[in-house]
VOGU-3710 file (C-alpha; in Angstrom, 3 decimals, decimal comma):
1> mrfrrgwcvf> 81,365/-1,306/7,773  79,260/-4,019/8,182  77,351/-2,603/11,446  76,835/0,824/9,592  75,718/-0,580/6,552  73,176/-3,060/9,010  72,044/-0,040/11,077  71,304/1,835/8,122  69,333/-0,377/6,973  67,782/-1,030/10,302
11> vkrrlfiala> 66,690/2,882/10,038  65,671/2,999/7,015  62,942/0,305/7,348  61,721/2,036/10,589  61,224/5,288/9,200  59,693/3,488/6,315  56,808/1,688/8,535  56,604/4,805/10,336  55,976/7,119/7,417  53,713/4,420/5,965
21> lvglvvlali> 51,499/4,246/9,273  51,245/8,272/9,222  50,303/8,119/5,437  47,461/5,693/6,704  46,717/7,970/9,322  46,463/10,807/7,183  44,007/9,188/4,416  41,969/8,000/7,026  41,556/10,901/8,675  41,389/12,427/5,182
31> laskrndary> 38,161/9,488/4,436  36,659/10,488/7,445  36,486/13,493/7,401  34,639/13,427/3,790  32,322/11,254/5,490  31,599/13,735/8,410  30,724/16,339/5,633  27,681/14,296/4,238  25,853/13,848/7,444  23,283/15,995/8,972
41> sykgktleew> 23,464/17,020/12,494  20,796/16,556/15,185  21,156/17,384/19,000  25,016/16,992/18,775  24,573/13,384/16,983  25,403/12,933/13,282  22,853/11,071/10,855  24,611/7,816/11,348  24,759/8,295/15,273  20,995/8,382/15,051
51> crqsysadlq> 20,913/5,645/12,660  23,155/3,181/14,360  21,129/3,996/17,549  17,660/2,968/16,283  18,646/-0,668/15,760  19,937/-0,084/19,667  18,204/-3,442/21,814  17,275/-0,553/24,012  13,619/0,679/23,495  13,833/3,971/24,873
61> kqneaqaaln> 17,093/4,636/22,216  14,847/3,295/19,549  12,209/5,929/20,735  14,753/8,421/20,641  16,469/8,081/17,741  12,903/7,341/15,671  12,114/11,197/17,485  15,597/12,465/15,833  14,769/11,252/12,539  11,351/12,404/12,254
71> aigpkavpel> 12,484/15,815/13,441  15,169/15,810/10,641  12,643/15,071/7,921  12,986/14,174/4,574  16,246/15,539/4,228  17,494/12,457/5,762  16,199/10,433/3,288  19,023/10,242/0,589  21,975/10,289/3,475  20,036/7,069/4,395
81> irllqakdsa> 19,917/5,563/0,679  23,907/6,278/0,677  24,189/4,692/4,215  21,741/1,736/2,766  24,224/1,270/-0,004  27,415/1,230/2,548  29,921/-1,337/1,716  33,377/-1,637/3,181  36,121/-0,180/1,937  39,646/-2,226/1,007
91> frkrtwllpl> 41,616/0,103/2,605  39,282/-0,505/6,093  39,381/-4,636/5,561  43,032/-4,669/5,243  43,730/-1,986/7,985  41,360/-2,722/11,045  44,152/-5,092/12,624  47,130/-2,799/11,998  46,138/-1,596/16,112  47,297/-5,234/16,916
101> rmpqrlrpma> 51,112/-4,732/15,395  51,780/-1,198/17,047  52,893/-0,661/20,097  50,996/-0,762/22,992  50,950/2,555/23,613  49,420/3,566/20,131  47,123/1,430/20,328  44,134/3,002/21,559  44,632/6,009/19,402  44,925/3,573/16,393
111> srifkmpdae> 41,843/1,643/16,915  39,042/4,857/16,875  41,382/5,376/13,553  41,115/2,063/12,133  37,482/0,926/12,802  36,584/-2,732/12,148  34,822/-3,444/8,992  30,834/-2,519/9,800  29,364/-1,893/6,949  26,693/-4,991/7,488
121> vvrvaaarsl> 25,322/-2,936/10,810  24,916/-0,111/8,978  22,956/-0,912/6,018  21,044/-2,774/8,439  20,481/0,377/10,634  19,634/2,373/7,285  16,774/-0,103/6,386  15,593/0,563/10,321  15,726/3,726/10,099  13,853/4,238/6,632
131> gmmgavsksa> 11,049/1,656/8,224  10,897/3,871/11,302  10,103/7,418/9,121  6,996/5,688/7,488  5,992/7,011/3,933  8,258/9,571/3,770  10,522/7,247/2,802  8,741/6,166/-0,312  11,592/7,527/-2,586  13,722/4,903/-1,398
141> apylvktmgd> 12,144/2,181/-2,583  13,462/0,961/-4,911  16,461/1,031/-3,071  15,024/-1,010/-0,468  13,942/-3,287/-2,887  17,276/-4,156/-4,307  18,325/-4,495/-0,618  15,968/-7,406/0,083  18,919/-9,352/-2,010  21,449/-8,564/0,911
151> qnpnvaweaa> 23,601/-11,699/1,496  22,934/-11,003/5,168  19,545/-11,992/5,763  19,177/-9,304/9,027  19,657/-6,469/6,488  17,558/-8,101/3,641  14,433/-8,795/6,532  14,602/-5,130/7,612  14,849/-3,830/3,954  11,338/-5,444/3,641
161> kalacigkda> 9,965/-4,335/7,257  11,027/-1,032/5,842  8,952/-1,280/2,872  6,055/-2,448/4,738  6,338/0,474/6,468  6,834/2,709/3,681  3,175/1,422/2,750  0,864/1,841/-0,461  3,484/4,391/-1,998  6,172/0,667/-1,923
171> vpdligalqs> 3,562/-1,474/-3,814  4,495/-0,574/-7,445  7,967/-1,481/-6,420  6,801/-4,776/-4,688  5,410/-6,043/-7,387  8,223/-5,266/-9,845  10,275/-7,265/-6,524  7,851/-10,348/-7,335  9,337/-11,018/-10,731  13,096/-11,574/-9,242
181> kdagvrqrav> 14,848/-14,436/-9,882  16,008/-14,569/-6,184  13,333/-16,999/-4,330  14,482/-14,620/-1,128  13,392/-11,832/-2,714  9,832/-12,673/-3,647  9,298/-14,395/-0,767  10,262/-11,067/1,452  8,447/-9,044/-0,950  5,418/-10,848/-0,679
191> falgqigpda> 5,476/-10,363/3,268  5,858/-7,124/2,663  2,896/-6,853/0,832  1,043/-8,736/2,892  2,046/-6,402/6,319  1,061/-3,345/3,884  -2,506/-5,254/3,618  -5,653/-3,615/2,273  -3,424/-1,017/0,615  -1,834/-3,501/-1,490
201> eaalpelirr> -4,841/-4,692/-3,691  -3,018/-3,947/-6,757  -0,739/-6,300/-6,045  -3,295/-9,096/-6,075  -3,147/-10,084/-9,850  0,818/-10,592/-9,503  0,132/-12,764/-6,100  -1,787/-14,880/-7,541  0,047/-15,784/-10,330  2,616/-16,690/-7,591
211> lkdedagvra> 0,467/-19,713/-6,743  2,291/-21,754/-8,772  5,221/-20,387/-8,187  7,934/-22,464/-7,703  9,605/-21,953/-4,725  7,700/-23,648/-1,642  8,473/-20,705/0,752  6,866/-18,072/-1,664  4,010/-20,085/-2,114  3,268/-20,902/1,268
221> aiggsigrig> 3,801/-16,761/1,995  1,471/-15,867/-0,212  -1,542/-17,209/1,573  -0,678/-15,209/4,455  -0,570/-12,502/2,456  -3,209/-12,657/0,776  -5,729/-13,148/3,994  -4,292/-10,356/5,248  -5,119/-8,343/2,189  -8,427/-9,514/3,242
231> vpampalidv> -11,863/-8,941/1,437  -10,473/-6,871/-1,708  -8,668/-10,162/-3,102  -12,095/-12,000/-3,640  -12,937/-10,993/-6,754  -9,493/-11,913/-7,960  -9,597/-16,036/-6,016  -12,615/-16,207/-7,601  -11,282/-15,491/-10,828  -8,754/-18,061/-10,774
241> lehekgaprd> -11,689/-20,845/-9,159  -13,499/-19,852/-12,451  -11,221/-19,919/-15,132  -7,555/-22,032/-13,644  -6,954/-25,424/-13,246  -4,733/-27,793/-11,185  -2,060/-25,972/-8,086  -3,603/-22,420/-8,715  -7,080/-23,169/-8,476  -6,817/-25,503/-5,169
251> aaagltlqfy> -5,010/-22,384/-3,576  -7,364/-20,145/-4,110  -9,911/-22,927/-3,150  -8,116/-23,385/0,423  -7,625/-19,434/0,794  -11,335/-18,504/0,251  -11,354/-19,934/3,714  -9,970/-17,150/5,056  -13,258/-15,147/4,164  -16,130/-16,487/5,540
261> ravrmslpal> -18,191/-13,106/5,723  -17,726/-13,327/1,924  -18,426/-16,384/1,506  -21,405/-15,231/-0,867  -19,172/-14,074/-3,064  -17,154/-17,880/-3,581  -20,409/-19,793/-3,116  -20,819/-20,007/-6,844  -17,715/-20,398/-7,969  -16,760/-23,072/-5,739
271> akmtqaeepa> -20,287/-25,070/-6,031  -19,493/-25,123/-9,785  -15,908/-26,812/-8,810  -17,683/-29,591/-7,121  -18,235/-30,484/-10,845  -14,772/-30,129/-11,693  -12,999/-33,052/-14,142  -10,441/-33,808/-11,275  -11,800/-35,666/-7,970  -9,083/-34,176/-5,897
281> arqqairilg> -10,890/-30,512/-6,902  -14,141/-31,860/-6,144  -13,445/-33,045/-2,924  -11,470/-30,132/-2,242  -14,407/-27,797/-3,214  -16,801/-29,936/-1,411  -14,790/-30,020/1,508  -14,511/-26,079/2,151  -17,644/-25,411/1,418  -18,433/-27,622/4,375
291> qmraaetvai> -15,668/-25,679/6,661  -17,658/-22,705/5,311  -21,021/-23,755/7,221  -22,657/-22,965/3,780  -26,476/-23,817/3,926  -27,311/-22,275/0,342  -29,615/-24,195/-1,717  -26,564/-23,798/-4,110  -24,326/-25,736/-1,377  -26,579/-28,148/-0,186
301> saftaalkdp> -27,661/-28,987/-4,059  -24,144/-29,591/-5,043  -23,723/-31,486/-1,708  -25,912/-33,942/-2,602  -25,218/-34,142/-6,112  -21,776/-35,736/-4,869  -23,198/-38,134/-2,734  -23,631/-40,269/-6,234  -20,027/-39,396/-7,546  -18,260/-42,295/-8,763
311> vvevrlaatk> -14,655/-41,549/-6,370  -15,319/-42,874/-2,658  -13,208/-39,783/-1,486  -15,561/-37,618/-2,914  -18,698/-39,273/-1,625  -17,168/-39,351/1,769  -17,010/-35,117/1,573  -19,991/-34,460/0,332  -22,070/-36,569/3,661  -19,427/-34,641/5,850
321> alsqvswhaq> -20,178/-31,332/4,113  -23,798/-32,246/4,988  -23,340/-33,225/8,232  -21,627/-29,912/9,159  -24,871/-27,801/7,691  -27,388/-30,382/9,022  -29,862/-28,160/10,120  -30,627/-27,068/6,555  -29,963/-30,795/4,995  -33,427/-32,201/5,039
331> aavpaltdsl> -33,419/-31,434/1,088  -31,036/-34,002/1,141  -32,311/-36,808/3,073  -33,989/-38,951/0,502  -29,824/-39,104/-1,045  -28,566/-40,168/2,233  -31,525/-42,679/2,685  -29,542/-43,912/-0,535  -25,903/-43,693/0,649  -27,006/-46,693/3,536
341> kdaspqvrqs> -26,434/-48,675/0,793  -23,260/-47,464/-0,594  -20,726/-50,539/-1,622  -18,412/-48,304/0,952  -18,838/-48,669/4,614  -16,936/-45,222/5,072  -19,830/-43,758/2,954  -22,746/-46,025/4,711  -21,334/-44,876/8,143  -21,227/-41,436/7,807
351> aaltlakiga> -24,523/-41,326/5,682  -25,918/-42,613/9,434  -24,046/-40,413/11,655  -24,960/-37,386/8,837  -29,288/-38,513/9,260  -28,592/-38,547/13,294  -27,147/-34,767/13,074  -30,461/-34,070/11,555  -32,419/-35,524/13,584  -36,551/-35,914/13,546
361> pakpavqelt> -37,129/-34,655/9,871  -34,619/-37,858/8,966  -37,553/-40,385/9,433  -37,919/-41,394/6,157  -34,443/-42,879/6,579  -35,731/-45,281/9,089  -36,950/-48,066/7,333  -33,213/-48,604/6,013  -31,162/-47,159/9,387  -33,396/-50,514/10,855
371> rlaedkeeyv> -31,740/-52,722/8,113  -28,368/-51,471/8,609  -28,178/-52,212/12,043  -27,948/-55,442/10,595  -24,494/-54,646/8,406  -22,091/-56,410/8,571  -19,207/-53,663/9,753  -19,975/-53,196/13,531  -19,294/-49,372/12,947  -21,555/-49,223/10,452
381> raaarqalar> -24,075/-50,778/13,249  -22,933/-49,034/15,845  -23,717/-45,220/13,743  -26,950/-46,749/12,274  -28,562/-47,688/16,050  -26,937/-44,006/16,543  -29,448/-42,591/14,224  -32,244/-44,734/14,855  -32,153/-43,027/18,676  -32,193/-39,737/17,620
391> iepgetgkla> -34,643/-39,658/14,729  -36,834/-41,652/17,006  -35,650/-41,819/20,657  -39,083/-43,013/21,743  -39,642/-45,922/20,284  -36,056/-47,230/19,332  -33,986/-45,638/22,223  -33,194/-49,544/23,289  -30,853/-49,952/19,687  -28,853/-46,310/20,549
401> apqk> -25,153/-46,689/21,122  -23,382/-44,297/22,942  -22,739/-40,979/21,049  -19,677/-40,428/18,724
//
């Protein structure tokens, strides 16, 4: 009697398990069929299959996928947007290991039904596909912006690249993304705008405001992106130079170095910055003008005035800047001659070396340089001898030291 009861219980359990498995298989097939209904096909492959192929490591397969996506055209975008939001269902997460619990002979068939979760792969492939289609995917821009916040970095960055490929039509959505509370989203938006280049000009005001972003990664990314946007960025940068203070102005000043051809546009604002209240700002403006080789009268006048600045670092920056435009610095010779008496030996040395680069036009400084050749600091004496040798090589060449 006990045996019969035990056997009945055993049979019922096995039957229950079998029915449950059959039910799961049927449910999986129903879900799969519904999913397939939404797909487009091209050359015997579903849109999702082409989408996955776009993320292949094989370049030829990528090119094939891109050709297929372009052939399908705009009607592919809604489906790709759906794939961009793919999530693994609770059913899939719970059942993908079931094949391992089945008899060996059933595992191959079960594995085709109960598949491993792969929503992240689908999302990254969908983003790649939308990017391949370029401006055709413009309606997907809001969804791609949202995807830039994906927890998977590969998905998030692929979305940013796709937005860059969409181009100008994605700029409004990217400007909105710069307001995100997520620093990662802001950084990816900055990257995408930089990749878009000059067509992202409309984003410049917000990018400039983000020069004081709390996240260092965002601030660093902005510099490169503004540089890629190019000369259209100059008016916005000049506005910051003229009306802002502190970190935004300092960052804007540094960015002007990327626009050598537009030096005249930023010159008045940088010259004005050489008179800023903060010594660091004055020093930075002088340094940048020197690196730009700004030899215009307004720049030379700013360098000359800075030779009398109360801060040593600013005076030193001014002598070096004049050295960088020495072929146009003859007007600064009297002020440089006075700098040979500076309390700072570094300034005295730098002034002497600058006069050496000016050469013969610096002859009015010879008397003071001769005195400086007896300075208490050896490196200052060497600079003075070098200057004398350059200015009057015939008469004072015996004082010359090896050139720096």
